[in-house]
C-alpha positions as CSV (number, residue, x, y, z in Angstrom):
1,M,0.0,0.0,0.0
2,R,2.8,2.4,0.8
3,R,4.3,1.9,-2.7
4,V,0.8,2.7,-4.2
5,W,0.1,5.8,-2.2
6,L,3.6,7.4,-2.7
7,P,3.2,7.9,-6.5
8,I,-0.4,9.1,-6.0
9,G,0.8,11.7,-3.5
10,V,3.6,12.9,-5.7
11,V,1.3,13.3,-8.7
12,G,-1.3,15.0,-6.6
13,G,1.2,17.5,-5.3
14,V,2.5,18.3,-8.7
15,A,-1.1,18.8,-10.0
16,L,-1.9,21.1,-7.0
17,L,1.2,23.1,-7.7
18,F,0.3,23.4,-11.3
19,V,-3.2,24.6,-10.5
20,V,-2.0,27.2,-8.0
21,T,0.6,28.5,-10.5
22,L,-2.1,28.7,-13.2
23,V,-4.5,30.7,-11.0
24,W,-1.7,33.1,-10.0
25,L,-0.8,33.8,-13.6
26,V,-4.5,34.4,-14.5
27,V,-4.8,36.8,-11.6
28,Q,-1.6,38.7,-12.5
29,S,-2.7,39.0,-16.2
30,R,-5.9,40.9,-15.4
31,P,-5.7,44.6,-16.0
32,A,-5.6,46.9,-13.0
33,V,-8.9,48.6,-12.1
34,T,-8.7,52.3,-12.8
35,E,-11.1,54.6,-10.8
36,A,-12.8,57.2,-12.9
37,R,-12.8,60.8,-11.6
38,I,-15.5,63.2,-12.7
39,V,-14.4,66.9,-13.0
40,E,-16.1,70.1,-14.2
41,P,-14.9,71.4,-17.6
42,E,-12.9,74.7,-17.6
43,R,-11.3,77.0,-20.1
44,S,-7.6,77.9,-19.9
45,D,-4.7,79.0,-22.1
46,I,-2.2,76.6,-23.5
47,V,1.4,77.9,-23.3
48,L,3.7,76.8,-26.1
49,K,7.4,77.2,-25.5
50,T,10.2,76.9,-28.0
51,V,13.8,76.5,-27.0
52,A,16.4,77.9,-29.4
53,T,20.0,79.1,-29.3
54,G,20.9,82.6,-30.4
55,A,21.7,86.1,-29.2
56,I,19.5,89.1,-28.3
57,V,20.3,92.0,-30.6
58,P,18.9,95.4,-29.5
59,R,17.3,97.8,-32.0
60,A,19.7,100.5,-30.8
61,E,22.7,100.9,-28.5
62,I,23.7,104.0,-26.5
63,E,27.2,104.3,-24.9
64,I,27.3,106.4,-21.8
65,K,30.8,107.6,-20.8
66,S,32.4,109.7,-18.2
67,R,33.4,113.2,-19.0
68,V,36.1,113.3,-16.3
69,S,39.2,111.2,-15.8
70,G,39.8,109.3,-12.6
71,V,39.2,106.0,-10.8
72,V,35.9,104.1,-10.9
73,H,34.9,104.4,-7.3
74,A,31.5,102.5,-7.5
75,L,29.4,100.7,-10.0
76,D,25.7,100.7,-9.3
77,V,24.4,98.5,-12.2
78,E,25.1,95.0,-13.6
79,P,24.6,93.5,-17.1
80,G,21.0,92.6,-17.7
81,E,19.7,95.1,-15.2
82,P,16.9,97.5,-16.3
83,V,17.4,101.2,-15.6
84,E,15.4,104.3,-15.9
85,A,16.5,107.6,-17.3
86,G,18.6,109.5,-14.8
87,A,19.5,106.4,-12.7
88,L,22.9,106.4,-11.2
89,I,25.3,104.2,-13.0
90,A,28.8,104.8,-11.6
91,E,30.8,107.3,-9.6
92,I,34.3,108.5,-10.6
93,Q,36.9,109.5,-8.0
94,V,39.3,112.1,-9.4
95,I,42.9,111.4,-8.5
96,P,45.1,114.2,-10.0
97,D,48.5,113.5,-11.4
98,S,51.2,115.1,-9.2
99,A,53.0,116.7,-12.1
100,T,49.9,118.1,-13.6
101,L,48.7,119.4,-10.2
102,N,52.0,121.1,-9.5
103,R,52.0,122.8,-13.0
104,A,48.4,124.0,-12.5
105,Q,49.2,125.4,-9.1
106,S,52.3,127.2,-10.5
107,D,50.2,128.6,-13.4
108,L,47.7,129.9,-10.9
109,R,50.4,131.7,-8.8
110,A,51.9,133.2,-11.9
111,A,48.5,134.4,-13.1
112,K,47.8,135.9,-9.6
113,I,51.1,137.9,-9.8
114,E,50.2,139.2,-13.2
115,Y,46.8,140.2,-12.2
116,D,48.0,142.0,-9.0
117,N,50.6,143.9,-11.1
118,A,47.9,144.8,-13.7
119,N,45.6,146.0,-11.0
120,V,48.3,148.2,-9.5
121,E,49.0,149.7,-12.9
122,F,45.3,150.3,-13.5
123,E,44.9,152.1,-10.1
124,R,47.9,154.3,-10.9
125,A,46.6,155.1,-14.3
126,R,43.2,156.0,-12.9
127,S,44.8,158.3,-10.4
128,L,46.7,160.1,-13.1
129,S,43.6,160.2,-15.3
130,D,41.6,161.9,-12.5
131,R,44.3,164.6,-12.4
132,A,44.2,164.9,-16.2
133,A,47.8,163.7,-16.3
134,L,47.1,160.7,-18.5
135,S,45.5,160.4,-21.9
136,G,42.4,158.4,-22.5
137,A,44.2,155.9,-24.7
138,E,46.7,155.1,-22.0
139,M,43.9,154.7,-19.5
140,Q,42.1,152.3,-21.9
141,R,45.3,150.2,-22.3
142,A,45.7,149.9,-18.5
143,Q,42.1,148.8,-18.1
144,T,42.4,146.3,-21.0
145,A,45.6,144.8,-19.5
146,R,43.9,144.4,-16.1
147,D,40.8,142.7,-17.7
148,L,43.1,140.3,-19.6
149,A,45.1,139.5,-16.5
150,K,41.8,138.9,-14.6
151,Q,40.6,136.5,-17.3
152,A,43.9,134.6,-17.2
153,Y,43.7,134.3,-13.5
154,D,40.2,133.0,-13.6
155,A,41.1,130.5,-16.3
156,A,44.1,129.2,-14.2
157,W,41.9,128.8,-11.2
158,R,39.3,126.8,-13.2
159,H,42.0,124.7,-14.6
160,L,43.3,123.9,-11.1
161,Q,39.8,122.9,-10.0
162,I,39.4,120.6,-13.0
163,V,42.7,118.9,-12.2
164,K,41.8,118.5,-8.5
165,D,38.1,117.7,-8.6
166,G,37.4,116.8,-12.3
167,A,35.2,119.9,-12.7
168,S,35.2,123.6,-11.8
169,A,32.6,125.2,-9.6
170,G,30.9,126.9,-12.5
171,D,30.8,123.9,-14.9
172,A,27.4,122.4,-14.2
173,G,27.6,120.0,-17.2
174,V,30.5,118.0,-15.7
175,S,30.0,115.7,-12.8
176,T,31.8,112.7,-11.2
177,E,28.4,110.9,-11.1
178,I,27.5,109.0,-14.3
179,R,23.8,108.7,-14.9
180,S,21.7,107.0,-17.5
181,T,20.4,109.3,-20.3
182,V,17.7,106.9,-21.4
183,A,15.6,104.1,-20.1
184,G,16.7,100.6,-21.1
185,M,18.7,97.5,-20.1
186,V,22.4,97.3,-19.4
187,L,24.0,95.1,-22.1
188,A,27.7,95.3,-21.0
189,V,29.9,96.7,-18.3
190,E,33.3,97.5,-19.7
191,V,35.0,98.7,-16.5
192,E,35.5,97.4,-13.0
193,E,35.6,99.1,-9.6
194,G,39.2,100.5,-9.1
195,S,40.0,100.7,-12.7
196,R,41.3,104.0,-14.0
197,S,39.6,105.9,-16.8
198,P,41.8,107.8,-19.2
199,R,41.7,111.6,-19.5
200,P,38.8,112.5,-21.8
201,T,39.4,114.4,-25.1
202,P,36.8,116.0,-27.4
203,S,37.2,113.1,-29.9
204,T,37.6,110.2,-27.5
205,P,35.4,110.4,-24.4
206,A,36.6,108.5,-21.4
207,P,35.0,105.3,-19.9
208,P,33.1,104.0,-18.0
209,S,30.5,103.2,-20.6
210,R,27.3,101.3,-20.7
211,R,25.3,100.0,-23.6
212,W,21.6,100.1,-23.6
213,P,18.9,98.8,-25.9
214,T,15.9,101.1,-26.6
């Protein structure tokens, strides 16, 4: 009997294992149940984006440059930053050259001596003219010499102020502050803080400069 039941038990176990495996495969092959969700319809915009390589080219560029020479003391803008007209861009610290400063001071002292001498001669000529001891032509020449000496002295004083401060007291068009003349966006910053800008000339204005699209 043991020999008969042993093959029957083996066959039955194999058959049971086969049935279990078949049932498991059938269950796994069934699609997953998806729950449906009901929503209310709505209207919205579809945003389409395109990625492409290239460069932004402005319609116009404006270079803003300093009218005085010196060292860039501060930069107040960065590339890509929008600015309004009149916004502060940079500040220039005027550092005069020692040789130029000495020459300007020497010219001012010489002009002061010439003006003092011309003023003394004018006062002497006026005293003689009041006593009718000097002709009108001589008096006119003395006054003209004094006026020319005064103009030379004023010019020497303004030149010294420009050498020291970058602008004279009466020159409202020159400033150590660089401001935007138009509204736009900064395209490039061509100087750094601490860099020195060359002395401006009528044909070649000095940096710092900014470029703006309009």
